[in-house]
C-alpha positions as CSV (number, residue, x, y, z in Angstrom):
1,M,-0.7,3.8,40.8
2,K,0.6,7.4,40.8
3,N,3.9,6.3,39.2
4,I,2.0,4.5,36.3
5,Y,0.1,7.7,35.5
6,M,3.4,9.7,35.5
7,V,5.0,7.2,33.2
8,I,2.0,7.3,30.8
9,L,2.1,11.1,30.9
10,I,5.8,11.2,30.1
11,I,5.4,8.8,27.2
12,I,2.5,10.9,25.7
13,V,4.5,14.1,26.0
14,A,7.5,12.4,24.4
15,F,5.5,11.3,21.5
16,V,3.9,14.7,21.0
17,L,7.3,16.4,21.1
18,L,8.8,13.8,18.7
19,F,5.9,14.4,16.3
20,R,6.3,18.2,16.4
21,F,10.1,17.9,15.7
22,W,9.4,15.5,12.9
23,K,6.9,17.9,11.2
24,L,9.3,20.8,11.6
25,R,12.1,18.8,10.1
26,N,9.9,17.9,7.1
27,K,9.1,21.6,6.6
28,K,12.8,22.5,6.6
29,D,13.5,19.7,4.1
30,I,10.8,21.0,1.8
31,K,12.2,24.6,2.1
32,L,15.7,23.3,1.3
33,Q,14.4,21.4,-1.8
34,K,12.7,24.5,-3.1
35,E,15.8,26.6,-2.5
36,L,17.9,23.9,-4.3
37,K,15.5,23.9,-7.3
38,R,15.7,27.8,-7.5
39,N,19.4,27.7,-7.4
40,A,19.6,25.1,-10.1
41,E,17.3,27.2,-12.3
42,R,19.6,30.2,-11.8
43,I,22.6,28.2,-12.6
44,R,21.0,26.9,-15.8
45,Y,20.0,30.4,-16.9
46,R,23.5,31.8,-16.2
47,Q,25.1,28.9,-18.1
48,K,22.9,29.7,-21.1
49,E,24.1,33.3,-20.9
50,V,27.7,32.2,-20.7
51,D,27.2,29.9,-23.7
52,K,25.8,32.8,-25.7
53,L,28.6,35.1,-24.8
54,S,31.2,32.4,-25.6
55,A,29.6,31.9,-29.0
56,K,29.8,35.7,-29.7
57,L,33.4,35.8,-28.6
58,Q,34.3,32.8,-30.7
59,E,32.7,34.5,-33.8
60,R,34.7,37.6,-33.2
61,L,37.9,35.5,-32.8
62,D,37.1,33.6,-36.0
63,K,36.6,36.9,-37.9
64,N,40.1,38.1,-36.9
């Protein structure tokens, strides 16, 4: 009887630990998605700046 209780206790602890790690992993995934979104916005902004500067440079080259 004692062994059955130990097995049940081990199974419950295993499920609790699995659930905690699962939640932690999901939080990390959400953080990574937010970071990727921020990086994509930065890249788009910088690309717009590069396009503006390229247009200015092209105008100057066309004038000469």
